[in-house]
Structures are given as structure tokens and as C-alpha cells.
C-alpha positions in Angstrom: 23.6 -6.5 -31.5 22.6 -9.0 -34.4 21.8 -11.9 -32.1 18.6 -11.7 -30.2 18.8 -12.8 -26.3 15.9 -14.2 -25.1 14.6 -13.7 -21.3 13.8 -16.9 -20.9 12.9 -19.8 -23.3 12.4 -23.9 -22.9 15.2 -26.3 -23.4 14.6 -29.7 -25.3 18.2 -31.4 -25.6 16.9 -34.4 -23.9 14.0 -37.3 -24.4 11.6 -34.9 -25.3 11.1 -36.2 -29.0 11.5 -39.7 -28.1 8.7 -39.8 -25.8 6.1 -37.4 -27.2 6.9 -39.9 -30.6 6.3 -42.4 -28.3 3.1 -41.3 -26.9 1.5 -40.4 -30.1 2.7 -43.7 -31.6 0.9 -45.4 -29.0 -2.2 -43.3 -29.7 -2.6 -42.1 -26.0 -2.5 -38.0 -26.4 -5.0 -36.9 -24.2 -5.9 -36.7 -20.6 -4.9 -40.3 -19.9 -1.5 -42.7 -20.0 1.3 -43.9 -19.0 3.2 -40.2 -19.1 0.7 -38.9 -16.4 1.3 -41.2 -14.2 5.2 -41.7 -14.5 5.4 -37.7 -14.5 3.9 -38.0 -11.0 5.5 -40.9 -10.0 9.0 -38.6 -10.9 7.8 -35.9 -9.1 6.9 -37.8 -5.4 10.4 -38.9 -6.0 12.4 -35.7 -6.6 9.8 -33.8 -3.5 10.2 -36.9 -1.2 6.7 -36.9 -1.2 3.8 -39.6 -1.6 1.1 -37.8 -3.8 1.0 -35.6 -6.8 -1.3 -34.9 -9.2 -0.3 -33.4 -12.6 -3.1 -30.8 -13.9 -3.7 -28.2 -17.0 -1.7 -25.5 -15.3 -0.3 -23.9 -12.4 -3.5 -21.7 -12.4 -5.5 -24.8 -12.2 -3.3 -26.6 -9.0 -4.1 -23.1 -7.6 -7.8 -23.9 -7.8 -7.7 -27.2 -7.2 -5.7 -26.1 -4.0 -8.3 -23.8 -2.9 -11.3 -25.9 -3.2 -9.7 -28.7 -1.3 -9.0 -26.1 1.5 -12.6 -25.2 1.4 -12.5 -21.6 0.2 -16.3 -20.8 -0.1 -18.4 -17.3 -1.1 -17.6 -14.8 0.4 -14.1 -15.8 2.6 -10.8 -14.1 2.5 -8.1 -15.7 1.1 -3.9 -13.5 2.1 -2.1 -12.9 -1.0 0.7 -10.8 -2.3 -0.1 -7.9 -4.6 3.8 -8.3 -5.8 3.2 -11.6 -8.3 1.6 -12.6 -10.9 -1.9 -12.2 -11.2 -2.7 -16.0 -12.0 -2.0 -16.5 -7.6 -4.8 -14.7 -7.0 -7.6 -15.3 -9.7 -8.6 -18.4 -8.4 -9.6 -16.7 -5.2 -12.0 -15.2 -7.6 -13.0 -17.9 -9.2 -14.4 -19.1 -5.6 -16.1 -16.2 -5.0 -13.9 -15.0 -2.2 -12.2 -12.2 -1.5 -8.4 -11.5 -1.5 -6.8 -9.3 1.0 -3.3 -8.2 -0.5 -0.2 -8.1 1.6 2.8 -6.7 1.3 6.2 -7.9 0.4 9.8 -8.1 2.3 13.4 -8.0 0.7 13.0 -11.4 -0.9 10.0 -10.3 -3.0 8.1 -12.7 -1.1 5.3 -12.0 1.4 6.4 -9.9 4.3 5.6 -12.2 7.5 5.8 -9.3 10.3 3.1 -8.0 8.6 1.0 -10.7 7.7 1.2 -11.5 12.1 -0.3 -7.6 12.4 -2.8 -8.2 10.0 -4.0 -11.2 12.1 -3.2 -10.0 15.5 -4.8 -6.3 15.0 -6.9 -6.5 11.8 -8.5 -9.6 12.6 -10.2 -12.0 15.8 -10.6 -15.2 16.8 -14.2 -16.9 17.3 -14.5 -20.8 17.2 -11.0 -21.8 15.7 -11.9 -19.4 13.0 -10.2 -15.9 11.8 -12.7 -13.0 11.7 -12.0 -10.1 9.7 -13.1 -7.3 12.3 -14.1 -4.6 9.7 -16.2 -7.1 7.2 -17.0 -9.6 9.5 -16.0 -12.4 6.8 -13.7 -15.5 7.5 -10.1 -15.2 6.8 -9.7 -19.4 5.3 -6.2 -19.2 4.2 -3.1 -17.4 2.9 -1.4 -18.1 -0.7 2.4 -17.8 -0.7 4.4 -17.3 -3.4 8.0 -18.5 -3.9 8.8 -15.1 -6.1 11.6 -16.3 -8.7 12.4 -19.4 -7.4 13.1 -17.7 -4.0 11.9 -19.2 -0.8 9.5 -17.5 1.5 9.9 -17.3 5.3 8.2 -20.5 5.6 8.9 -21.0 9.5 7.1 -18.0 9.9 4.6 -18.4 7.8 3.6 -21.4 8.9 3.7 -20.9 12.7 1.7 -17.7 12.4 -1.3 -19.9 9.9 -1.1 -22.7 12.7 -1.9 -19.9 15.3 -4.3 -18.3 13.3 -6.1 -21.6 12.1 -5.3 -20.6 8.2 -4.8 -23.2 5.8 -1.5 -22.6 3.7 -1.3 -23.1 0.1 2.3 -22.9 -1.6 2.6 -21.4 -5.3 5.4 -22.8 -6.5 5.0 -22.4 -9.9 8.3 -20.8 -9.9 10.3 -22.7 -7.3 10.5 -26.1 -8.3 13.5 -27.7 -7.3 14.3 -25.1 -4.2 14.4 -26.5 -1.0 15.7 -25.3 2.9 19.3 -26.4 3.8 19.0 -25.6 7.4 16.1 -24.6 10.0 12.9 -26.5 11.0 12.0 -27.4 6.8 15.6 -28.7 6.3 15.2 -31.0 3.2 12.1 -29.5 2.5 11.3 -28.6 -1.1 9.0 -25.4 -1.9 5.4 -26.8 -2.6 5.6 -29.8 0.4 5.9 -28.0 3.6 2.2 -25.7 3.8 -1.5 -27.8 3.3 -1.0 -27.6 -0.6 1.4 -27.0 -2.9 0.7 -26.1 -6.8 3.8 -26.3 -9.7 3.4 -24.5 -13.4 5.0 -26.0 -16.4 4.6 -23.3 -18.5 6.9 -22.9 -21.4 9.4 -19.7 -19.5 9.2 -22.1 -16.4 12.7 -24.2 -15.3 11.1 -27.3 -17.0 8.2 -27.4 -19.4 5.2 -29.3 -20.5 4.2 -26.0 -23.0 1.4 -25.8 -20.5 1.0 -27.9 -17.8 1.5 -28.0 -14.0 0.8 -30.0 -10.7 -0.4 -30.0 -7.3 0.2 -31.4 -4.2 -1.0 -31.7 -0.8 0.2 -32.6 2.9 -2.7 -35.0 3.1 -1.8 -37.7 0.4 -5.3 -38.9 0.1 -6.2 -34.9 -0.7 -4.3 -35.5 -3.9 -6.7 -38.4 -5.2 -9.6 -36.0 -4.5 -7.9 -33.2 -6.6 -7.0 -35.8 -9.5 -10.7 -36.9 -9.1 -12.3 -33.2 -9.8 -9.8 -32.8 -12.2 -11.1 -35.3 -14.3 -14.4 -33.9 -13.9 -15.4 -35.9 -10.8 -16.2 -38.9 -12.8 -17.2 -41.9 -10.4 -18.9 -44.3 -13.5 -16.5 -44.1 -16.2 -19.3 -46.2 -18.2 -22.4 -44.6 -17.1 -20.9 -40.9 -16.5 -22.4 -40.5 -13.4 -20.9 -37.3 -11.3 -21.3 -37.2 -7.8 -19.6 -33.9 -7.5 -18.5 -30.8 -9.7 -15.2 -31.4 -11.0 -13.2 -29.3 -13.6 -11.4 -30.0 -16.8 -8.0 -29.6 -15.3 -6.2 -33.1 -15.6 -2.7 -32.9 -18.0 -2.4 -34.8 -21.3 -0.2 -37.4 -21.7 1.7 -35.6 -24.6 2.4 -32.8 -22.1 3.4 -35.6 -19.9 5.8 -36.9 -22.2 7.6 -33.4 -22.6 7.5 -33.9 -18.5 9.3 -36.9 -18.0 12.1 -35.5 -20.3 12.1 -32.3 -18.6 12.4 -34.0 -15.1 15.4 -36.0 -15.9 17.1 -32.6 -16.8 15.5 -30.5 -13.8 19.1 -31.0 -11.8 21.4 -30.2 -15.0 19.1 -26.9 -15.5 19.4 -26.1 -11.8 23.4 -26.2 -12.0 23.2 -24.1 -15.5 20.7 -21.8 -13.3 23.4 -21.4 -10.3 26.7 -21.2 -12.8 25.1 -18.3 -14.8 23.8 -16.3 -12.1 27.0 -16.4 -10.4 28.4 -14.9 -13.6 25.8 -12.2 -13.9 26.6 -11.2 -10.0 30.4 -11.2 -10.7 29.5 -8.7 -13.6 27.3 -6.2 -11.7 29.6 -6.5 -8.4 30.5 -3.2 -7.5 28.7 -1.3 -10.2 27.0 1.5 -9.2 23.2 2.0 -9.2 22.4 -1.8 -10.1 22.3 -4.6 -7.6 21.5 -8.1 -8.4 19.3 -9.4 -5.8 20.0 -12.4 -3.5 18.4 -15.5 -2.6 17.3 -16.2 1.3 20.3 -17.2 3.2 19.8 -21.0 4.4 17.6 -22.2 1.3 19.0 -24.0 -2.1 17.0 -21.8 -4.5 16.6 -23.3 -8.4 17.4 -19.4 -8.9 14.8 -19.7 -11.8 14.7 -16.0 -12.6 17.2 -13.3 -11.9 16.1 -9.8 -11.1 18.1 -6.5 -11.0 17.3 -3.8 -8.5 18.0 -0.3 -10.7 18.5 2.8 -9.0 15.5 4.6 -10.9 16.1 7.8 -9.1 19.8 7.8 -10.7 18.3 6.6 -14.4 15.5 9.5 -14.4 13.7 7.6 -16.4 10.8 4.7 -16.1 11.5 1.0 -16.3 9.4 0.9 -19.9 12.1 3.2 -21.3 14.7 0.7 -20.1 13.0 -2.7 -21.2 12.7 -0.6 -24.8 16.3 0.5 -25.0 17.6 -3.2 -24.0 14.9 -4.3 -27.0 16.8 -2.3 -29.6 20.0 -3.9 -28.9 18.5 -7.6 -28.6 18.0 -8.4 -25.4 14.8 -9.0 -23.8 14.4 -8.3 -20.4 11.1 -7.8 -18.3 9.4 -5.7 -15.7 7.9 -7.1 -12.2 4.3 -6.9 -12.5 2.2 -4.2 -11.8 0.7 -4.9 -8.5 -2.8 -6.6 -8.6 -4.4 -4.4 -5.7 -3.9 -1.6 -8.6 -5.5 -4.0 -11.1 -8.9 -3.1 -12.4 -10.8 -6.3 -10.6 -9.0 -5.7 -7.5 -9.3 -2.1 -6.8 -11.5 -2.4 -4.3 -10.3 -5.3 -2.5 -8.4 -5.2 1.3 -4.8 -4.0 1.3 -2.6 -3.8 4.3 0.2 -1.5 5.1 1.7 -2.0 1.3 5.3 -0.1 1.2 8.1 -2.1 -0.3 6.1 -3.8 -2.9 5.1 -0.2 -4.2 9.1 0.1 -4.2 9.9 -3.0 -6.0 7.2 -2.7 -8.2 9.2 0.0 -9.8 12.9 -1.0 -9.8 13.0 -4.3 -10.5 14.7 -5.7 -13.9 14.3 -9.5 -15.3 17.4 -10.2 -17.1 18.1 -13.0 -19.7 18.2 -16.5 -17.3 17.7 -19.4 -20.1 19.3 -22.8 -19.2 21.0 -23.0 -22.6 22.5 -19.0 -22.4 26.1 -18.7 -23.3 28.8 -16.9 -21.4 29.2 -14.9 -24.3 25.4 -13.7 -24.4 25.7 -12.9 -20.5 29.0 -11.0 -20.8 26.8 -9.0 -23.8 23.6 -8.5 -21.6 25.9 -7.2 -18.6 27.9 -4.7 -20.8 24.3 -3.2 -22.2 23.3 -2.5 -18.7 26.6 -1.1 -17.8 26.1 0.9 -20.7 22.7 2.1 -20.5 23.4 3.2 -17.0 26.4 5.4 -18.0 24.3 6.6 -20.9 21.2 7.7 -18.7 23.6 9.4 -16.2 24.8 12.3 -19.0 
């Protein structure tokens, strides 16, 4: 194939250049300016919440959420093992310890195993959950909405309430995903738990180059998070700081990009849906490959598309699959290496991890940019079907 088809790239077809030029012309390019405020307002209106703080990255948003949760050194935080490592590293920033949980068929955290862990491996003392084997306090859960697919928040929030746990929603891949039925009908990813974090990295559904945002159920906590993100500055004239803060505030140039991207978000999601259903039609009935669905009762942004490949049939590694497609000009991606198997976390507590082991070997992410053409999607489908046929010989 002469033309390269990337996995997921930014789409700047709106007012991005106009707003960035305006920010530069005004001289407001750093961590202050009207575009930051405008982006925060647009997000509150879109998500139907009261307060959002823009920050430097989704990772920064997660870290600020854990700080606000009151996660302390020696605490435990329940996390998924099937996710990007940035969802877990902020636990270590707080000198706390992750407890790795399995996924279900949605690739998101398994609430059945989550409940079993809380019931069978822990006890409640003075309205706190204590891990029996270590005596450590289990303070929070980080729930990742993987690839824009919503986790089972009804079950997870019920468990969190019963066992006195804070919930941090990692919605870094799920801006625009929402429930359309059930007790959280109309609620968007990141607005159900105690805290929610978003990412605007270059490959996300909207981008500010780098950047993120964080919200909380209590809007006053968002104000405090915003304060912490600007080095906890109490008196800007005499540089008085009453808490330890962070250099986590978004810049105005980034926010200018974000304002333009938020204007395009509904259209981007529409294209994601259209392209997903085209892929679905291409793989419908094809043996040894399955396009993963999104959870019933939800409206997903369908950020990433995932193929479940029959690796026993292929008799090769996922690395081989990725490289063979790369040779044909098609960029794909294997799912993340499980975090509990990574060097920094090999000694961490894990709980009954089985499905994540399976999915980590067989999931392939395929091109999903919002500007991908039907012709390119057809080419991707043909290449994968030919690869399946070739590997069967």
C-alpha cells in the first residue's frame, strides 16, 4: 500500500489556528488567559456539571484527584491491570500501593471480582476498608473507561458506597461517553464517581497537544484542585503558599486548541460511530476475528476500535500481526502490557487476574482517526482478512 494509514491522529479542521493566533496576539500563552476559562466553561456545559479545572495532562488530573481523595502513604488503591500505566502511576506518586483487579468482557474493571475482594480479602473497621493480609487502609478505586467503553458504574458505585471507598473515574479515553439507561441515565463518563479525569493527548478524541481536565462531585473541591494545580498560590504578589502545590495548570495556547476542538466534538463522535459500523460490516461473519462491542445501555464516544483475534488459529504473536500490517502501511497497536507484570509493580497485590491475561494477548487496535476515509477503512479490513487467510496456511 502506497498510502500510510495511521492509528489515531489529531484533526484540526475547525477554528484551531484562529484561536491559537488570537492567544499569541494577545500575549497570553502560559498558565493564564481567557481560553482556559472558556474551555472549562464549555466542558461544564457539555458534561452538565458545575465545575471543571483544566490541567496539564490526564495523569495530572488523576494525581490531583488522589490528592483530593486524601490518599496517604501506605494506603491502598484498587486499580485495573489492563490499562495504560499512567492510570496507576499517580498512586505511587502518593506513596500508596495499588491492588490490581481483573477486567470483564468490556475490558473495564470486573465489578464481580471487585466485590469479592472487598468481602473476602478485607474487613471494615471504623467505616474504613482494611486489607486483612497487610493491615493497610483501602482508600479508593480508579475505574478506567477503556477505549471509551463505560465500565459498569452502577455496580461499582454500589460497592464503593458499601465499603467506604472513593471512586476516581479515569475518563481520559471517554469524553462524550454517557449512560442512556439505568440509574445514571444522562450521566457522562467522569461525572458519576467522586472525581473524574480527562485527557487531551494528541491521539484522544479531542486534543490540546498535551493537556487534561479534572472534575469532582463537590464543585468546591474542583476550586481547591485548581488552586493546587497553580502551586497553591495564596498571595500572587508576595508569593505566599499554604499548601504543597503542583505545576499542573493548562496553558492558554493549549486551551485555545481545546476550545476549537470542543466545538467539533459532536461531529467527531458522529464520525467515530459511522466508521465503527463500517468496520463492523466488514468483519461481520468473518471467522477468527471479532470487533468488540460497547456496553449496552450506553452511548460511547467509540474512541478506539478493538479486534479480538483468534491467536491459537493464527499461530503467531501479536507483535507479528502489528509488524505485518505495518509493512503494508497500516498502523495498528497491541493492547497494553499488563501493569502488574511491569517491573515497578511486580511485587504488588493482585486479585484473581484471568480475563486480562487473555485479552492482553489477543486485542488489536485498528485505525480510527476521525478523518479516516471509507476507502482507507476498506483497505484495513481487506488487509486483516488477507492476513488471517495467509496465516491459516
